[in-house]
Biopython code that builds the backbone (N, CA, C, O; Angstrom):
import numpy as np
from Bio.PDB.StructureBuilder import StructureBuilder

atoms = [
    (1, "UNK", "N", (-72.817, 48.679, -107.511)),
    (1, "UNK", "CA", (-72.624, 47.661, -108.287)),
    (1, "UNK", "C", (-73.590, 47.030, -108.528)),
    (1, "UNK", "O", (-74.168, 46.988, -107.442)),
    (2, "UNK", "N", (-74.365, 46.322, -109.463)),
    (2, "UNK", "CA", (-75.690, 45.382, -109.074)),
    (2, "UNK", "C", (-74.757, 43.850, -108.585)),
    (2, "UNK", "O", (-73.544, 43.759, -108.771)),
    (3, "UNK", "N", (-75.201, 43.264, -108.249)),
    (3, "UNK", "CA", (-74.933, 41.656, -107.384)),
    (3, "UNK", "C", (-74.583, 40.949, -109.330)),
    (3, "UNK", "O", (-73.401, 40.643, -109.487)),
    (4, "UNK", "N", (-75.045, 40.838, -109.975)),
    (4, "UNK", "CA", (-74.766, 40.294, -111.066)),
    (4, "UNK", "C", (-73.255, 40.608, -111.856)),
    (4, "UNK", "O", (-72.394, 39.914, -112.396)),
    (5, "UNK", "N", (-73.464, 42.073, -111.590)),
    (5, "UNK", "CA", (-71.498, 42.348, -112.043)),
    (5, "UNK", "C", (-70.728, 41.905, -111.063)),
    (5, "UNK", "O", (-69.814, 41.181, -111.457)),
    (6, "UNK", "N", (-70.780, 42.089, -109.913)),
    (6, "UNK", "CA", (-70.037, 41.710, -108.622)),
    (6, "UNK", "C", (-69.642, 40.515, -109.229)),
    (6, "UNK", "O", (-68.513, 40.411, -109.707)),
    (7, "UNK", "N", (-70.680, 39.344, -109.269)),
    (7, "UNK", "CA", (-70.205, 37.956, -110.103)),
    (7, "UNK", "C", (-69.888, 38.027, -110.939)),
    (7, "UNK", "O", (-68.924, 38.757, -110.712)),
    (8, "UNK", "N", (-69.862, 37.805, -112.230)),
    (8, "UNK", "CA", (-69.015, 38.218, -113.088)),
    (8, "UNK", "C", (-67.843, 39.263, -112.867)),
    (8, "UNK", "O", (-67.533, 39.473, -114.040)),
    (9, "UNK", "N", (-67.199, 39.861, -112.286)),
    (9, "UNK", "CA", (-65.870, 40.319, -111.888)),
    (9, "UNK", "C", (-65.768, 39.644, -110.779)),
    (9, "UNK", "O", (-64.935, 40.200, -110.063)),
    (10, "UNK", "N", (-66.206, 38.721, -110.289)),
    (10, "UNK", "CA", (-65.198, 38.150, -108.971)),
    (10, "UNK", "C", (-65.282, 36.489, -109.707)),
    (10, "UNK", "O", (-65.093, 35.522, -108.970)),
    (11, "UNK", "N", (-65.478, 36.355, -110.694)),
    (11, "UNK", "CA", (-65.196, 35.115, -111.766)),
    (11, "UNK", "C", (-64.259, 35.361, -112.759)),
    (11, "UNK", "O", (-63.424, 34.535, -113.126)),
    (12, "UNK", "N", (-64.384, 36.482, -113.200)),
    (12, "UNK", "CA", (-63.254, 36.780, -113.977)),
    (12, "UNK", "C", (-62.016, 37.013, -113.416)),
    (12, "UNK", "O", (-60.953, 36.762, -113.984)),
    (13, "UNK", "N", (-62.151, 37.573, -112.116)),
    (13, "UNK", "CA", (-60.921, 37.980, -110.784)),
    (13, "UNK", "C", (-59.995, 36.159, -110.336)),
    (13, "UNK", "O", (-58.813, 35.844, -110.196)),
    (14, "UNK", "N", (-61.075, 35.525, -110.267)),
    (14, "UNK", "CA", (-60.398, 33.822, -110.233)),
    (14, "UNK", "C", (-59.861, 33.721, -111.001)),
    (14, "UNK", "O", (-58.641, 33.798, -110.854)),
    (15, "UNK", "N", (-60.362, 33.507, -112.183)),
    (15, "UNK", "CA", (-59.606, 33.372, -113.369)),
    (15, "UNK", "C", (-58.411, 33.554, -113.472)),
    (15, "UNK", "O", (-57.605, 32.642, -113.658)),
    (16, "UNK", "N", (-58.056, 35.015, -113.345)),
    (16, "UNK", "CA", (-57.091, 35.710, -114.065)),
    (16, "UNK", "C", (-56.214, 34.574, -112.692)),
    (16, "UNK", "O", (-55.252, 33.901, -113.063)),
    (17, "UNK", "N", (-56.724, 34.491, -111.048)),
    (17, "UNK", "CA", (-55.494, 34.332, -110.388)),
    (17, "UNK", "C", (-55.446, 33.400, -110.729)),
    (17, "UNK", "O", (-54.271, 33.047, -110.626)),
    (18, "UNK", "N", (-56.130, 32.504, -111.203)),
    (18, "UNK", "CA", (-55.841, 30.969, -111.187)),
    (18, "UNK", "C", (-54.465, 30.636, -112.137)),
    (18, "UNK", "O", (-53.818, 29.589, -112.146)),
    (19, "UNK", "N", (-54.196, 32.068, -113.055)),
    (19, "UNK", "CA", (-52.961, 31.445, -113.990)),
    (19, "UNK", "C", (-51.923, 31.656, -113.218)),
    (19, "UNK", "O", (-51.605, 32.594, -112.487)),
    (20, "UNK", "N", (-51.173, 30.097, -113.627)),
    (20, "UNK", "CA", (-49.877, 29.701, -112.823)),
    (20, "UNK", "C", (-48.611, 30.437, -113.589)),
    (20, "UNK", "O", (-47.523, 30.636, -113.047)),
    (21, "UNK", "N", (-48.967, 30.833, -115.042)),
    (21, "UNK", "CA", (-47.464, 31.384, -116.066)),
    (21, "UNK", "C", (-48.400, 32.721, -116.038)),
    (21, "UNK", "O", (-49.624, 32.670, -116.152)),
    (22, "UNK", "N", (-47.743, 33.779, -115.891)),
    (22, "UNK", "CA", (-48.439, 34.661, -116.064)),
    (22, "UNK", "C", (-48.118, 36.211, -115.872)),
    (22, "UNK", "O", (-47.420, 36.279, -114.860)),
    (23, "UNK", "N", (-48.293, 37.322, -116.329)),
    (23, "UNK", "CA", (-47.789, 38.942, -116.108)),
    (23, "UNK", "C", (-49.257, 39.755, -115.574)),
    (23, "UNK", "O", (-50.420, 39.819, -115.972)),
    (24, "UNK", "N", (-48.720, 40.133, -114.816)),
    (24, "UNK", "CA", (-49.430, 41.503, -114.294)),
    (24, "UNK", "C", (-49.551, 43.143, -115.663)),
    (24, "UNK", "O", (-48.641, 43.951, -115.854)),
    (25, "UNK", "N", (-50.612, 43.147, -116.194)),
    (25, "UNK", "CA", (-50.498, 44.184, -116.843)),
    (25, "UNK", "C", (-51.506, 45.348, -115.945)),
    (25, "UNK", "O", (-52.009, 44.986, -114.881)),
    (26, "UNK", "N", (-51.728, 46.690, -116.458)),
    (26, "UNK", "CA", (-52.523, 47.567, -116.622)),
    (26, "UNK", "C", (-52.935, 48.187, -117.299)),
    (26, "UNK", "O", (-52.163, 48.849, -117.993)),
    (27, "UNK", "N", (-54.494, 48.342, -117.503)),
    (27, "UNK", "CA", (-55.087, 48.800, -118.541)),
    (27, "UNK", "C", (-55.284, 50.227, -118.455)),
    (27, "UNK", "O", (-56.391, 50.523, -118.005)),
    (28, "UNK", "N", (-54.489, 51.261, -118.774)),
    (28, "UNK", "CA", (-54.700, 52.627, -118.727)),
    (28, "UNK", "C", (-56.108, 53.126, -119.067)),
    (28, "UNK", "O", (-56.599, 54.055, -118.426)),
    (29, "UNK", "N", (-56.495, 52.769, -119.659)),
    (29, "UNK", "CA", (-58.022, 52.424, -120.401)),
    (29, "UNK", "C", (-59.114, 53.328, -119.005)),
    (29, "UNK", "O", (-59.820, 54.273, -118.652)),
    (30, "UNK", "N", (-58.555, 52.242, -118.764)),
    (30, "UNK", "CA", (-59.326, 52.218, -116.988)),
    (30, "UNK", "C", (-58.734, 52.715, -115.756)),
    (30, "UNK", "O", (-59.422, 53.181, -114.848)),
    (31, "UNK", "N", (-57.144, 52.599, -115.703)),
    (31, "UNK", "CA", (-56.819, 53.186, -114.385)),
    (31, "UNK", "C", (-57.130, 54.450, -114.538)),
    (31, "UNK", "O", (-57.273, 55.020, -115.620)),
    (32, "UNK", "N", (-57.323, 55.249, -112.716)),
    (32, "UNK", "CA", (-57.733, 56.472, -112.730)),
    (32, "UNK", "C", (-56.277, 56.895, -112.033)),
    (32, "UNK", "O", (-56.154, 58.113, -111.904)),
    (33, "UNK", "N", (-55.493, 56.335, -111.705)),
    (33, "UNK", "CA", (-54.335, 56.826, -110.964)),
    (33, "UNK", "C", (-54.745, 57.004, -109.467)),
    (33, "UNK", "O", (-54.338, 58.111, -109.112)),
    (34, "UNK", "N", (-55.258, 56.490, -108.649)),
    (34, "UNK", "CA", (-55.587, 56.000, -107.257)),
    (34, "UNK", "C", (-54.759, 56.063, -106.235)),
    (34, "UNK", "O", (-54.926, 56.704, -105.197)),
    (35, "UNK", "N", (-53.627, 55.221, -106.606)),
    (35, "UNK", "CA", (-52.598, 54.582, -106.230)),
    (35, "UNK", "C", (-52.826, 53.723, -105.348)),
    (35, "UNK", "O", (-51.902, 53.365, -104.618)),
    (36, "UNK", "N", (-54.412, 53.062, -105.171)),
    (36, "UNK", "CA", (-54.613, 52.106, -103.900)),
    (36, "UNK", "C", (-53.751, 50.866, -104.279)),
    (36, "UNK", "O", (-53.173, 50.353, -103.321)),
    (37, "UNK", "N", (-53.528, 50.203, -105.672)),
    (37, "UNK", "CA", (-52.724, 49.013, -105.853)),
    (37, "UNK", "C", (-51.142, 49.264, -105.688)),
    (37, "UNK", "O", (-50.467, 48.238, -105.767)),
    (38, "UNK", "N", (-50.384, 50.575, -105.453)),
    (38, "UNK", "CA", (-49.353, 50.807, -104.793)),
    (38, "UNK", "C", (-48.831, 50.190, -103.357)),
    (38, "UNK", "O", (-47.867, 49.548, -102.940)),
    (39, "UNK", "N", (-50.120, 50.804, -102.823)),
    (39, "UNK", "CA", (-50.293, 50.639, -101.020)),
    (39, "UNK", "C", (-50.191, 48.916, -100.595)),
    (39, "UNK", "O", (-49.780, 48.430, -99.541)),
    (40, "UNK", "N", (-50.693, 48.258, -101.753)),
    (40, "UNK", "CA", (-51.082, 47.310, -101.200)),
    (40, "UNK", "C", (-49.942, 46.206, -101.959)),
    (40, "UNK", "O", (-50.287, 45.031, -101.835)),
    (41, "UNK", "N", (-48.928, 46.377, -102.553)),
    (41, "UNK", "CA", (-48.133, 45.843, -103.682)),
    (41, "UNK", "C", (-46.649, 45.363, -102.480)),
    (41, "UNK", "O", (-45.756, 46.099, -102.060)),
    (42, "UNK", "N", (-46.823, 44.271, -102.281)),
    (42, "UNK", "CA", (-45.705, 43.693, -101.131)),
    (42, "UNK", "C", (-44.148, 43.901, -101.857)),
    (42, "UNK", "O", (-43.195, 44.092, -101.102)),
    (43, "UNK", "N", (-43.993, 43.870, -102.917)),
    (43, "UNK", "CA", (-42.944, 44.068, -103.890)),
    (43, "UNK", "C", (-42.231, 45.215, -103.951)),
    (43, "UNK", "O", (-41.007, 45.246, -104.083)),
    (44, "UNK", "N", (-42.871, 46.073, -103.869)),
    (44, "UNK", "CA", (-42.887, 47.641, -104.533)),
    (44, "UNK", "C", (-42.620, 47.326, -106.155)),
    (44, "UNK", "O", (-41.766, 47.905, -106.825)),
    (45, "UNK", "N", (-43.336, 46.506, -106.544)),
    (45, "UNK", "CA", (-43.467, 47.193, -108.681)),
    (45, "UNK", "C", (-44.428, 47.807, -109.096)),
    (45, "UNK", "O", (-44.700, 47.728, -110.294)),
    (46, "UNK", "N", (-45.110, 48.490, -108.336)),
    (46, "UNK", "CA", (-45.798, 49.534, -108.809)),
    (46, "UNK", "C", (-45.654, 50.560, -108.650)),
    (46, "UNK", "O", (-45.346, 50.955, -107.525)),
    (47, "UNK", "N", (-45.790, 51.310, -109.555)),
    (47, "UNK", "CA", (-45.543, 52.862, -109.094)),
    (47, "UNK", "C", (-46.448, 53.654, -110.082)),
    (47, "UNK", "O", (-46.938, 52.907, -110.930)),
    (48, "UNK", "N", (-46.819, 55.017, -110.212)),
    (48, "UNK", "CA", (-47.484, 55.902, -110.319)),
    (48, "UNK", "C", (-46.647, 56.387, -111.832)),
    (48, "UNK", "O", (-45.417, 56.409, -111.878)),
    (49, "UNK", "N", (-47.420, 56.717, -112.889)),
    (49, "UNK", "CA", (-46.457, 57.306, -114.057)),
    (49, "UNK", "C", (-47.214, 58.744, -114.328)),
    (49, "UNK", "O", (-48.268, 59.044, -113.766)),
    (50, "UNK", "N", (-46.735, 59.334, -114.985)),
    (50, "UNK", "CA", (-47.949, 60.322, -115.700)),
    (50, "UNK", "C", (-47.256, 59.998, -117.459)),
    (50, "UNK", "O", (-46.201, 60.153, -118.074)),
    (51, "UNK", "N", (-48.538, 59.510, -117.670)),
    (51, "UNK", "CA", (-48.624, 59.749, -119.355)),
    (51, "UNK", "C", (-48.607, 61.024, -120.243)),
    (51, "UNK", "O", (-49.375, 61.981, -120.137)),
    (52, "UNK", "N", (-47.314, 60.826, -121.386)),
    (52, "UNK", "CA", (-47.021, 61.968, -122.115)),
    (52, "UNK", "C", (-48.693, 62.133, -122.934)),
    (52, "UNK", "O", (-49.572, 61.275, -123.019)),
    (53, "UNK", "N", (-48.689, 63.624, -123.477)),
    (53, "UNK", "CA", (-50.037, 63.419, -124.329)),
    (53, "UNK", "C", (-49.719, 62.436, -125.258)),
    (53, "UNK", "O", (-50.794, 62.089, -125.746)),
    (54, "UNK", "N", (-48.728, 61.743, -125.807)),
    (54, "UNK", "CA", (-48.476, 61.327, -126.803)),
    (54, "UNK", "C", (-49.072, 59.838, -126.663)),
    (54, "UNK", "O", (-49.476, 59.198, -127.634)),
    (55, "UNK", "N", (-49.078, 59.412, -125.466)),
    (55, "UNK", "CA", (-49.554, 58.172, -124.618)),
    (55, "UNK", "C", (-50.669, 58.124, -124.515)),
    (55, "UNK", "O", (-51.275, 57.057, -124.413)),
    (56, "UNK", "N", (-51.347, 59.525, -124.516)),
    (56, "UNK", "CA", (-52.841, 59.877, -123.831)),
    (56, "UNK", "C", (-53.351, 59.416, -125.497)),
    (56, "UNK", "O", (-53.819, 58.377, -125.963)),
    (57, "UNK", "N", (-53.038, 60.594, -126.014)),
    (57, "UNK", "CA", (-53.575, 60.201, -127.704)),
    (57, "UNK", "C", (-53.705, 59.009, -128.528)),
    (57, "UNK", "O", (-54.508, 58.817, -129.441)),
    (58, "UNK", "N", (-52.712, 58.159, -128.035)),
    (58, "UNK", "CA", (-52.986, 56.682, -128.061)),
    (58, "UNK", "C", (-53.947, 55.791, -127.785)),
    (58, "UNK", "O", (-54.352, 55.029, -128.663)),
    (59, "UNK", "N", (-54.501, 55.769, -126.361)),
    (59, "UNK", "CA", (-55.543, 55.348, -125.776)),
    (59, "UNK", "C", (-56.491, 55.066, -126.338)),
    (59, "UNK", "O", (-56.288, 55.349, -127.519)),
    (60, "UNK", "N", (-57.630, 54.588, -126.193)),
    (60, "UNK", "CA", (-59.200, 54.503, -127.118)),
    (60, "UNK", "C", (-59.546, 55.857, -126.199)),
    (60, "UNK", "O", (-58.928, 56.637, -125.474)),
    (61, "UNK", "N", (-61.172, 55.619, -126.765)),
    (61, "UNK", "CA", (-62.045, 57.207, -126.464)),
    (61, "UNK", "C", (-61.877, 56.581, -125.032)),
    (61, "UNK", "O", (-61.444, 57.455, -124.280)),
    (62, "UNK", "N", (-62.013, 55.701, -124.552)),
    (62, "UNK", "CA", (-62.428, 55.652, -122.985)),
    (62, "UNK", "C", (-61.404, 56.245, -122.348)),
    (62, "UNK", "O", (-61.614, 57.173, -121.567)),
    (63, "UNK", "N", (-59.915, 55.682, -122.659)),
    (63, "UNK", "CA", (-58.979, 56.123, -121.629)),
    (63, "UNK", "C", (-59.094, 57.873, -121.617)),
    (63, "UNK", "O", (-59.328, 58.609, -120.659)),
    (64, "UNK", "N", (-58.820, 58.244, -123.138)),
    (64, "UNK", "CA", (-58.741, 59.788, -123.145)),
    (64, "UNK", "C", (-59.528, 60.740, -122.303)),
    (64, "UNK", "O", (-59.249, 61.799, -121.742)),
    (65, "UNK", "N", (-60.635, 59.989, -122.406)),
    (65, "UNK", "CA", (-62.079, 60.870, -121.512)),
    (65, "UNK", "C", (-61.074, 60.395, -120.171)),
    (65, "UNK", "O", (-60.216, 61.218, -119.851)),
    (66, "UNK", "N", (-61.114, 59.677, -119.729)),
    (66, "UNK", "CA", (-60.495, 59.683, -118.042)),
    (66, "UNK", "C", (-59.478, 60.055, -117.868)),
    (66, "UNK", "O", (-59.120, 60.398, -116.741)),
    (67, "UNK", "N", (-58.586, 60.115, -119.054)),
    (67, "UNK", "CA", (-57.422, 60.848, -118.665)),
    (67, "UNK", "C", (-57.759, 62.267, -118.662)),
    (67, "UNK", "O", (-57.011, 62.974, -117.986)),
    (68, "UNK", "N", (-58.847, 62.909, -119.349)),
    (68, "UNK", "CA", (-59.214, 64.408, -118.888)),
    (68, "UNK", "C", (-59.994, 64.894, -118.073)),
    (68, "UNK", "O", (-60.080, 66.073, -117.729)),
    (69, "UNK", "N", (-60.901, 63.549, -117.554)),
    (69, "UNK", "CA", (-61.587, 63.496, -116.104)),
    (69, "UNK", "C", (-60.742, 63.737, -114.883)),
    (69, "UNK", "O", (-60.631, 64.606, -114.018)),
    (70, "UNK", "N", (-60.242, 62.683, -115.168)),
    (70, "UNK", "CA", (-59.397, 62.121, -114.013)),
    (70, "UNK", "C", (-57.161, 62.594, -114.125)),
    (70, "UNK", "O", (-56.215, 62.645, -113.340)),
    (71, "UNK", "N", (-57.335, 62.741, -115.146)),
    (71, "UNK", "CA", (-55.702, 63.128, -114.825)),
    (71, "UNK", "C", (-54.797, 62.093, -115.380)),
    (71, "UNK", "O", (-55.148, 60.936, -115.147)),
    (72, "UNK", "N", (-53.569, 62.278, -116.151)),
    (72, "UNK", "CA", (-52.793, 61.679, -116.992)),
    (72, "UNK", "C", (-51.813, 60.458, -116.286)),
    (72, "UNK", "O", (-50.966, 59.714, -116.779)),
    (73, "UNK", "N", (-52.307, 60.606, -114.979)),
    (73, "UNK", "CA", (-51.206, 59.505, -113.827)),
    (73, "UNK", "C", (-51.773, 58.448, -114.012)),
    (73, "UNK", "O", (-52.986, 58.411, -113.809)),
    (74, "UNK", "N", (-51.098, 57.302, -114.437)),
    (74, "UNK", "CA", (-51.564, 55.734, -113.830)),
    (74, "UNK", "C", (-50.970, 54.955, -113.334)),
    (74, "UNK", "O", (-50.124, 55.435, -112.578)),
    (75, "UNK", "N", (-50.990, 53.552, -113.394)),
    (75, "UNK", "CA", (-50.301, 52.838, -112.357)),
    (75, "UNK", "C", (-49.568, 52.082, -113.862)),
    (75, "UNK", "O", (-50.024, 51.998, -115.003)),
    (76, "UNK", "N", (-48.150, 51.566, -113.220)),
    (76, "UNK", "CA", (-47.273, 51.152, -113.903)),
    (76, "UNK", "C", (-46.727, 50.177, -113.283)),
    (76, "UNK", "O", (-46.216, 50.419, -112.189)),
    (77, "UNK", "N", (-46.690, 48.747, -113.849)),
    (77, "UNK", "CA", (-45.623, 47.670, -113.118)),
    (77, "UNK", "C", (-44.634, 47.242, -113.570)),
    (77, "UNK", "O", (-44.563, 47.100, -114.791)),
    (78, "UNK", "N", (-43.467, 46.871, -112.672)),
    (78, "UNK", "CA", (-42.155, 47.123, -113.088)),
    (78, "UNK", "C", (-42.107, 45.449, -112.826)),
    (78, "UNK", "O", (-42.310, 44.961, -111.714)),
    (79, "UNK", "N", (-41.823, 44.699, -113.967)),
    (79, "UNK", "CA", (-42.366, 43.103, -114.226)),
    (79, "UNK", "C", (-41.115, 42.440, -113.679)),
    (79, "UNK", "O", (-41.213, 41.256, -113.356)),
    (80, "UNK", "N", (-39.857, 43.109, -113.524)),
    (80, "UNK", "CA", (-38.779, 42.609, -112.610)),
    (80, "UNK", "C", (-38.995, 42.304, -111.397)),
    (80, "UNK", "O", (-38.364, 41.353, -110.935)),
    (81, "UNK", "N", (-39.896, 42.993, -110.595)),
    (81, "UNK", "CA", (-40.083, 42.867, -109.396)),
    (81, "UNK", "C", (-41.586, 42.630, -109.198)),
    (81, "UNK", "O", (-41.769, 42.945, -108.023)),
    (82, "UNK", "N", (-42.661, 42.276, -109.675)),
    (82, "UNK", "CA", (-43.545, 41.558, -109.891)),
    (82, "UNK", "C", (-43.810, 40.282, -109.466)),
    (82, "UNK", "O", (-43.029, 39.571, -110.100)),
    (83, "UNK", "N", (-44.607, 39.467, -108.606)),
    (83, "UNK", "CA", (-44.588, 38.151, -108.486)),
    (83, "UNK", "C", (-45.815, 37.652, -108.493)),
    (83, "UNK", "O", (-46.045, 36.603, -107.891)),
    (84, "UNK", "N", (-47.060, 38.508, -109.360)),
    (84, "UNK", "CA", (-48.011, 38.169, -109.518)),
    (84, "UNK", "C", (-48.825, 37.649, -108.727)),
    (84, "UNK", "O", (-49.492, 36.664, -109.044)),
    (85, "UNK", "N", (-48.887, 38.125, -107.778)),
    (85, "UNK", "CA", (-49.708, 37.796, -106.658)),
    (85, "UNK", "C", (-51.045, 38.171, -106.869)),
    (85, "UNK", "O", (-51.947, 37.386, -106.574)),
    (86, "UNK", "N", (-51.265, 39.212, -107.317)),
    (86, "UNK", "CA", (-52.608, 39.425, -107.180)),
    (86, "UNK", "C", (-53.573, 40.485, -106.035)),
    (86, "UNK", "O", (-54.738, 40.862, -105.911)),
    (87, "UNK", "N", (-52.173, 40.663, -105.305)),
    (87, "UNK", "CA", (-53.146, 42.082, -104.817)),
    (87, "UNK", "C", (-53.431, 42.923, -104.956)),
    (87, "UNK", "O", (-54.069, 43.487, -104.067)),
    (88, "UNK", "N", (-53.184, 43.481, -106.005)),
    (88, "UNK", "CA", (-53.109, 44.641, -106.859)),
    (88, "UNK", "C", (-54.588, 44.306, -107.290)),
    (88, "UNK", "O", (-55.545, 44.945, -106.853)),
    (89, "UNK", "N", (-54.708, 43.255, -108.182)),
    (89, "UNK", "CA", (-55.551, 43.356, -108.997)),
    (89, "UNK", "C", (-57.070, 43.232, -108.044)),
    (89, "UNK", "O", (-58.103, 43.551, -108.634)),
    (90, "UNK", "N", (-57.177, 42.723, -106.445)),
    (90, "UNK", "CA", (-57.981, 42.375, -105.806)),
    (90, "UNK", "C", (-58.530, 44.216, -105.342)),
    (90, "UNK", "O", (-59.597, 44.712, -104.979)),
    (91, "UNK", "N", (-57.404, 44.653, -105.557)),
    (91, "UNK", "CA", (-57.545, 46.031, -104.821)),
    (91, "UNK", "C", (-57.905, 47.296, -105.407)),
    (91, "UNK", "O", (-58.152, 48.384, -104.887)),
    (92, "UNK", "N", (-57.876, 46.836, -106.842)),
    (92, "UNK", "CA", (-58.181, 48.245, -107.645)),
    (92, "UNK", "C", (-59.810, 48.213, -107.802)),
    (92, "UNK", "O", (-60.607, 47.275, -107.782)),
    (93, "UNK", "N", (-59.977, 49.627, -107.968)),
    (93, "UNK", "CA", (-61.561, 49.430, -107.639)),
    (93, "UNK", "C", (-61.890, 49.918, -109.167)),
    (93, "UNK", "O", (-62.978, 50.472, -109.318)),
    (94, "UNK", "N", (-61.115, 49.774, -110.220)),
    (94, "UNK", "CA", (-61.614, 50.142, -111.387)),
    (94, "UNK", "C", (-61.606, 48.773, -112.246)),
    (94, "UNK", "O", (-62.470, 48.700, -113.121)),
    (95, "UNK", "N", (-60.642, 47.577, -112.077)),
    (95, "UNK", "CA", (-60.700, 46.927, -112.344)),
    (95, "UNK", "C", (-59.946, 46.753, -113.748)),
    (95, "UNK", "O", (-60.136, 46.093, -114.770)),
    (96, "UNK", "N", (-58.873, 47.792, -113.231)),
    (96, "UNK", "CA", (-57.544, 47.697, -114.325)),
    (96, "UNK", "C", (-56.634, 47.078, -114.666)),
    (96, "UNK", "O", (-56.073, 47.096, -115.762)),
    (97, "UNK", "N", (-56.325, 46.264, -113.440)),
    (97, "UNK", "CA", (-55.569, 45.529, -113.522)),
    (97, "UNK", "C", (-55.586, 43.980, -113.674)),
    (97, "UNK", "O", (-56.216, 43.179, -112.984)),
    (98, "UNK", "N", (-54.803, 43.744, -114.667)),
    (98, "UNK", "CA", (-55.337, 41.865, -115.161)),
    (98, "UNK", "C", (-53.911, 41.453, -115.244)),
    (98, "UNK", "O", (-52.809, 41.978, -115.403)),
    (99, "UNK", "N", (-54.450, 40.231, -115.057)),
    (99, "UNK", "CA", (-53.164, 38.841, -115.362)),
    (99, "UNK", "C", (-53.521, 38.324, -116.338)),
    (99, "UNK", "O", (-54.656, 37.883, -116.516)),
    (100, "UNK", "N", (-52.149, 38.281, -117.528)),
    (100, "UNK", "CA", (-52.321, 37.252, -118.692)),
    (100, "UNK", "C", (-51.439, 36.055, -118.674)),
    (100, "UNK", "O", (-50.343, 36.145, -118.120)),
    (101, "UNK", "N", (-51.851, 34.837, -119.285)),
    (101, "UNK", "CA", (-51.020, 34.025, -119.412)),
    (101, "UNK", "C", (-49.795, 34.258, -120.505)),
    (101, "UNK", "O", (-49.983, 34.953, -121.503)),
    (102, "UNK", "N", (-48.626, 33.668, -120.254)),
    (102, "UNK", "CA", (-47.385, 33.497, -121.316)),
    (102, "UNK", "C", (-47.292, 32.762, -122.095)),
    (102, "UNK", "O", (-47.109, 31.573, -121.833)),
    (103, "UNK", "N", (-47.384, 33.214, -123.281)),
    (103, "UNK", "CA", (-47.166, 32.059, -124.403)),
    (103, "UNK", "C", (-46.194, 31.297, -124.372)),
    (103, "UNK", "O", (-45.294, 32.132, -124.458)),
    (104, "UNK", "N", (-45.611, 30.175, -124.304)),
    (104, "UNK", "CA", (-44.338, 29.747, -124.678)),
    (104, "UNK", "C", (-44.256, 29.009, -126.150)),
    (104, "UNK", "O", (-43.177, 28.594, -126.574)),
]
sb = StructureBuilder()
sb.init_structure("model")
sb.init_model(0)
sb.init_chain("A")
sb.init_seg("    ")
for serial, (resi, resn, name, xyz) in enumerate(atoms, 1):
    if name == "N":
        sb.init_residue(resn, " ", resi, " ")
    sb.init_atom(name, np.array(xyz, "f"), 0.0, 1.0, " ", f" {name:<3s}", serial, name[0])
structure = sb.get_structure()
């Protein structure tokens, strides 16, 4: 990965981690089901699930292609257990995990 892309990713990660009131989401189009996020989660809030054929069909092209090449297993976050610590976001090599602000 080139330095410019690394810099952009680092900035985006820093912005997302600075969100005080937010929830962590997985982009199933980017997730490849590698399980690295599961191993770093201190709250056991992440599990790997098998997407149904219907769920895969609902993904954008990138997600359908990745499911075909890498498999239908994807990370899923239990929001009740998640504390939004960001460890999974930092661990994800596909940058598939994001923190989004909660609108009040």
